[in-house]
N, C-alpha and C positions, 0 to 999 in steps of 0.2 A: 284561169278564170273561165267560168262557163256562163252562157247566156241562154235563157229560155226564150225561144222565138215562136212559141205556139200561137197560132192565129185562131181566134175563137170562131171565125167563119168556117175554117177547115173542120171544126168539130160540131158544126151546126148549133153553137151555143152563143152566137154573137148577140142575140137579144138579151142574154143574161149579163153581158159585159158592157152594154151601152152606158155611156156616161162615166166610165172609169178612165183614168189618165193614161196617156201613152208614153210618158217619160220613164226611162229606165231607172230602177232603184235597186240597191243591194238588198238581198233578202237576209233578214236577221238570223242569227244562229238559233234563236228560240223558234222561229217559224220553220227553219230547215229541220230542226230536231223533231218538231211536231209532224211534219210531212214524212220524214224518215220513219217515224213510228207507224204512221198509217201504211206506208209501203211494206213494213215488216208485218203488219196485220194482214195485208193482202197475201203476202208470201205464206204466212201460217195457214190461212184459209185454203190456199192452193195445195199445201201439203196435206191438209185434212181431206180435201177433195180427192187428191191422188190416192190416199189410203182407202177411202170409201169406194172409189172407182175400181181399184185393184181387187177389193173384196167382192164387188159385184161381178167383175170379170171372172174371178176364180169360181164363184158360185155358178155362173152361167156356163162356164167351161167344164164344170165338174160332171161326175157321173150321177150326181144326185138327181132324183126325179123332181121335176118342176111342173106343176099344173097351173093352168090359167084359163080364165074365160077369154073369148075373143076380145071383149071390151077391155079387160085388164091388160092383155097383151098389147093391144093397140095403144092404150094409155102409156104403157112402158115405152113403147117405140116413140111416141110423140114426145115424152119427157126427155128421152135420150137425145132426140133431134134438137129439142129446145136447149139442152145443156151444151150440145155441140155448137149450135149457132151462137150461144152466149160466149163460149170459150173462143170461138173464132173472132167474134167482135172484140173481145177483150185483148186478144193478141194483136189485132190490127191497130187498136188504139195504143197499146204499149209500144208497138213498132213505130207508130207515128210520133208519139211522145219522145221516144229515143232519138229520133232525128231532129226533134224540136228543141233539144238541149245540146247546144254546140259549144265546143271549146273555143275560147277567144284568144 
């Protein structure tokens, strides 16, 4: 048996959880299947992202000539930093969730 011990305060979402009960309950198979499907969707999006990022890396690393205005190059850099920050945040949340689901 596993237990989810995720504390909403640790995720800065406690204001969304106010008023909900604190008693443990068993999660129904229907609810588990629903969330398993959502996690599969996350995984598929990550695989799509990996494919797109590999294509971009191949293009940038190729011998093809690439022209850009200073503004468009700066925009590319900012967007890549934004993606990197988002991925780092997602990995931190996933790591935290992983430790918040414990075997009992």
